[in-house]
N, C-alpha and C positions, 0 to 999 in steps of 0.2 A: 473589980468590975472593969477597969480600963484594960488590963491584960486580956480579959475574956473578949471584950469588944474588938481589940486589936487583932486577936486570933481569928475571930469570925470574919473581919474585913479581909485579912490576908488569904484565908481559905476561899472566900467568895471571889476574890480577884483571881486566884489560881484556877478556880473552876470555870470562870468566865473566859479565860484566855483561849482554850481550845475552840470555844464557840465563836470567838472574834475572827479566827483565821481558819479557813476551810480549804483542804486540798480537793481537787476534782480532776477526773479523767474525762476526756471528750473525744468524739469522733465526728468529723464534718464531711459532707459531700457537697461540692460546689461546681457550678458551671462557670467557666472562665472564658474571657474574651480578650485577646491581645491586639495591640495596635502599635504604630510607630515602627521602629527598628531600621528599615531602609526605605528610601524613596527615589524614584527615577527623576533626576533633575532635567533630563533631556527631552522627556515626553515622547521617547521613541519606542517604548515598549507597551504592548497591550496591558500586561500585568505590571503596574507601576510601583507596587509595594511588595516587599518580602518581610515576613515576620513569623514568629511562632504561631501555630494554628490554635484554634479554639479547642478546649478540652474539658473533660470532667476531672477534677482533682479530689483525692481522698486524703484526709488529714487526721493525724492523731495528736492530741495535745494533753499536756499536764499543766495544771494551773493551781495557783494559790491565791485566794481572795480574802481580803479583810473586809471591813464594813463598806468602805467606799473605793478602795483601790485594790489592785491585784497585779500579778505577773503570770506569764504563761510561756511555755516552750512548746513549739508546734513543729511536727515533721509532716511533710506533704509529698505526694507522688502524683504525677500526671504524665500523659504522653501527648503533648500538644503537636508534635511533628513540626513540619515546615510548610508555610502557606505562602502562595503568591496570589495577589488580588489586584484588581483593576476594574476597568469599565465592563460591567456585566460578566466578570470572571472571578472565580474563587476556587483555586485548586490547593488541596492539602495532601502532603506526603506523610503518612503516618508510620512509615518504616524507619524514621529517624526522629530525633528530638525528644528523648526521655528527659524528664525533669524531676530532680530531687530538691526540695526546698526545706531549709531550717530557719525558723523564725523565732525571735525573742520579742515578746510583747509586754507592754505595760498598759494597764487599763484603769479607767476610772468610771464609777457609776454616775451618770448624769441625771437620771430620773427614775423614780419608781412608777410603774404603770399597773393599774389594777391592784388587787389585794396583795399580790406577791411577785409580780413580774418586774423587770428592771431593764432599762436601756443603758448600755455601756459604750464608751469610746475606747478604741485600742490603737496604739501607735507603736512602731518599733522597726528595727532593721531585719532584713532577711538575706540569707545566703542562698543563691541559686546555683545549682550544678546542672547545666543543660548539656546533655550528650548529643552533639550534632555530628552525625557521620563518624562516630567513634572517637571524637575529640571533645572532651569535657570543657565547657566554658564556665568559669566561675564569675559571678557578678554579685555585688552587694546592692540591695535596693532599700527604699523607704516605703513603708506601707502604713495604711490607716484603715480603720473599719468602724462601722456602727453596728452594734449587736443588740438584739432583744432576746432576753432569756426569760423563761417562765417555768414553773414547776409542772411536772406531769403527774408523778406519784412518788411518794416517799422521798428517796434520795435522787430520783431521776428527774432531769429537766430537759427542756428543749431549747433550741437557739436558732434564730434567723440572723444571717450575717451578710452585710453589704461591704465589700472591700475594694480599695483602690491601691495601686502599686506603681512606682516609678523606679527605673533603673537605667544605667548606661546601656547602650546598644548591646544586644546579645551576640551580634556578629562581630568578628574581627575584621580589620581593614582588608585583609587578603581574601575574605569570603565573597565580596561583592564586586561587580564590574565598576570601572572608573566613573561611569555616568550615574551611579547610584550613591546617594548620600546616606551616611549612617545617622540615625536619630535615636532619641530616647525611646526605650521600650516601655510601654505602659500596659497595665492590665486592670480590668475590673471583674468582679465575680459576685455571684449571689449564691449563698449556700444555706443548707439546713444541717443541724447537728443535734447530738445528744450529749448531755453532761451528767456525770455520776459523781455525787459527793462522797468522798471517802470518810 
């Protein structure tokens, strides 16, 4: 009797293992807004700030979730361009400033909402490759996000994502006039996405 009970327990543990960890593929579309980067310390320019422009980003992600924790790898593309802003002025040059972003994220489930929805917190580093006038700038940033996911049908789910990001200035010292000070580049974004459980 004991060997039979042990065999049943082993088989049930093996059968439960795939259910405890789920792979998923996702696509996100997000509206992003940038700030920081450079500031005119002399107050002599009408446009006192230079930064990446606001943009729409598209992301593909591959994730693996356990019961309360998970990891994900995300690839994003956007064309923020270059923006100058100041008193009643906001000009953006979209002919430059392509962005490729690679993010590694660790997430944890913080709360179940409704019958099967869940709120998650995500943290992790990101590598940015910003092509500014043909010169690629590589920056490593820290990002965090709050995500709400819910089932749509079968294996398909939806997601709403609020994200914040901080990184060193995306401009090199030679990019800005001497009266401009380089600052931390920050970004926040709001996005919608789809998740497909494999």
